[in-house]
N, C-alpha and C positions, 0 to 999 in steps of 0.2 A: 329249862322247856318241859322237861317231862313232868316236873311238878306242877307247872301252870296247866297243864292237860288232866290233872287228877291223878298222876301216879304217883306211888309212894316208893322212895328209894330204900332198899333193904341191904342186909348183909347178904354175902354168897351163900351161907349156910340156910339162911331163911327163905332165899329164893329157890334153892334147889329142894327146900322141903314142903314146896306148895303142892297142893292137890293137882295142878296142872301146870307143866313146865313147857314152855313154848321156846324152841331153839332154832338156829339156822343148821348148824352142822352137827355131826354125830358127837356124843359127849365123851369126855375124857374118863379114864377108869375112877379117878378120884371123884368126879362129878356123879358118876353112876352110883358111888357109895352114900352119897348124900340124899338120894330119892327116898321117899317114904314108901313103905309097902302100900300098893294100890294106886300108887300115883300115876297119872298120865303124862307121857313124855311125848311131845309132838315136834318132830324135826325130820331132817333128812338123816337117813341111818346107813343105807348101803351094806346091809348086814350080809348079804351074799359072799361078800370078799372078807368079812371080819368075824372068824369064829368066836375069837376072844370076847368082843363086845356083845356078841349074841348070848354066849354063856353069863356074861355079868348082868345082863338084863334079865334072864331067865331066873338067875340067882336071886335077884333084887325084888322079884314078885311085883313087877309094874306091869302097865300096859303101853307098849311102844308102838306109837303112830307113825308110819314113814311117809312123809311127803312124796317120795319118787314112786310109791305104789298105788296111791289114789288113782282110781281110774273110772272113767266115765264109760256108760254103755258103748257110745260109738268107738272105744278103744283108746281114746286120747287121756293125756296124764295132764290134769289142770294145774297141778301144783309144780310138777317138774318143768312143765313147758316153759314158763319165763326164764328159768336159770339155764335151760337148754339153748334159748334163744340167746341169752347173753354169752354162754359158753361157745357156742358156734361162731358167733361173729368175732369173739375176743380172739379164738384159736388162729384165725388167719392174721389178725392184727399182731399177735405174738409172733406167729410163724414168719411174717415179713420181717420183723426185726432180727429174728434168730439167724436169718439167711444173710445179713449183712457180714462183712468180712471182719468188722471190729467187734462182733458178738460171736465170732468162731465159725460163722456160716461160710457159704461158699462165694460170697459176694456178688449175690444176685438179685436184681430187681424183678419182682415177680410179674409185673405187668409189662416189662422190657420198654423198649423204646422204638422208633422207626428204623429199621435195618438191623434190628438184633432180636434173636429168639426170645420170646416170653417165656417165664417159668411155667412149670407143671405142677398142678396140684392134685393130689388123689384123696377123696373123701369116702370112707369106708362107712355106709350106712347113711339111707336117705330120710330119716326122721327129722325131728325139730334141730337137733343140734347139726345134722348134716346139712339140710336146706339153707340154715342160716350161714353155716361156712360156706357153702357153695355161692350163695348170694353175695358175699363180699369179695370172694376169689374171682368170682365172674366180673364184678363191677370193676376190680382192679386190672382186668384185662388178661388174667392168667389162663393157661389152657386148664380145663377142669374135667377130671373123669370123677363121676360119682357111682358107688356099687351098692348094690341092695339086692334082697332075694325077693323082693315084692315087685313084680312087673308092673302092677298097676301105679305104684309109687314110682317107678322110673318112667312111665309114661306121662305122669302128672309133672315130675320134674323136666322132661323134655320139652313139654308143652308151655310151662311157665317161662322158661328161658328160651324159647323159640328155637330149640335145636342147637344153641350155641354152646353145648356142652357134650361130653360123652357120657351116655348112660349105659352101665355096663351091668350084666347079671353078676352077682358076686359068686362066681365059682372059683375054684383055686388058681386055675390059668389065669383067669382075668385080674385077680387081686395080685398074683405074682407080676405079670406084665405092667400094670399100674404102678404098683409100688416101686419096682426096682427101676423105673424110667422117671419118677417124679423127685421134685426137688423138695416138696412139702407134703407130707402124709398125715391126715388128720383121722383118727379113729374116733368115729361116731356111733357105735353100736349099743343098743339098750334092749334088753329083754327083761321085762318086768319082775324084780325080785330076784332075777337069777344072775349068776356069774356070767360075765361076757365071754364068749368062746373066743380062742385063740385063733386069729384068722392071718395075722402076718407072723411067719416064722422067723427065727434068727438067720436062717440061710438067706431070706429076701432082704432082711437089714444088710447083711453083708456084702449084698450085691449092689447097694444103693451107693451112689457118688459120695465121696467124702464131703462134709460140710453140708450135707442134706439135714432136713429136719423131720422129726417124728412128734407129733403132739397127739396123745391119747385121752380124748375127753372120758373115754370108758375106762379110766384107771380107778375110779371110784368103785366099780364093779369087777375089779380085777384086772381090767385092760383086755384089749384086743390084740396086742402087740406082745409077742412073747418077751422082749427084752425091756419092757416098761417096767417101772414100780413106781410107786409114790413118791412125790418130791413136795416141796414147801415154796411159798412164795419167796422166802429168805434164801433157798438154795435150790432153784427151780430145774436145773439143767444137769445133765451128765452126758459122757459120750461112750457109745458101744459101736465099735467098728467104724470109727471116724464118723458117726452119725450122732447129731444132736438129738437127745431125747429131752422132752419135756414132760414131766408127769404131775403137776401141781393138781391136789385133789379137790381143791376148792377155787377154781378159777374166777367164779364172779367176784370172790374176795376182792380182786384187783380193782374193781370198780364199785365200790360198796354203796355209793348214792344211788347209781342206776338199779343195782341189784336189790337193794332193801326196798324201794319203792314197788320194783316188779314182783318182788316176792310177796309183801304183805298185802298187794292188791288181791291176791289169790288165797292166801292163808287166813286172812281175818274173818271171813264167813265161817269157815269150819270151826276157828277158835270160838265164835259167839255161839255157834250151835253147840259145841261140846259144853262150855259154860253154862248154857241155859238149861240144858236137857240132862245133863250128865253123859258121861261117855258111853254107857250102855245103850241108853234111848238113842242118842245121837247116831250111834252105828246102826241100830236096828232101822232108824227113820231114813238114812241116807247109804244106799248101797254103794256109792263111789268112795265114801269115808271108811266104809267096812273095808274095802280093798287096801286100804292102807295099814290095817292091823298086822303088825309084823310078830310081836311078842305081846301075849295075853296072860299075864299072871301066871309064869312058870311054863308057859307051852308056846311053841312057833306056831303062829296062826296063819302064816303065808305060806302056800304050797311052794313058790319059788325059791324061799330062803331055806324051807325044810329041805328040797331036793338039793340045792347047792351045797348045803353043809352035811348033808346025808343024817339029818335029825328027823325024828317023828313029826309029823304034822297034825295038829289038832285044830278042826273048824272052830269057828267062834262059837260060844254059847247061845243058844236060842232064846 
């Protein structure tokens, strides 16, 4: 199928030795070693929570452009958005399954039935992940709290859901009250290029009911829950204080057909621009793409990554 469209199938070494390498997830250490000096790597990187990968990319003398930090003037993240939509919707779908008794959960139907209390969902962060998680949880009939520090965003969410959810300012008191009384907690915090702040402490987790579920989509950026750590699709969950934790770092990988089309719809125009103009000219011509530069030939080019890892920041060459 690929050949019929003009693609040439090559060895792993030859693929990684190309001038431009386009990927989905961050590279493995042995893959970084295959990159040629000056190569362009275009993928999700999440370097703010990965000092080792950052150091390897710096030492490899490559240009690493991160999907997740490409940012438009209006503050939107065009390449992060489709995967955030998938992850937000998937978070509730997975959470519903984990709440089942046969999966170790408390045996609760999130939407309830007539005569029975419905479940409670807390979504921390009202961005793209958050709004998509809220959409699914609300549609299932759950009682939903969404917390954010942007009152305009909370007003928007209140309006589009016709006041049928609780929109709360994300201060410590509101976070603790919502988390400790919820059946499903979804972390949906994102700060461009920076490590996610810890908003849910271990004390809050300990106060949750046994069999409750925490699913932290922000785990790629270090997580906003103190007790979260990265997991895999093969072994996605673990238990802390009788609470199920889900920390898969590539949630959309569970639905690859949907995720692939959603991602390539947004990445292909950037790939074509880099291939046609060269990376230096492409970045100079497109300020959104320039925001994606995380590592540039031995230097950290993104201020958020530099701040999170306490490394020197070097602006892009003019």
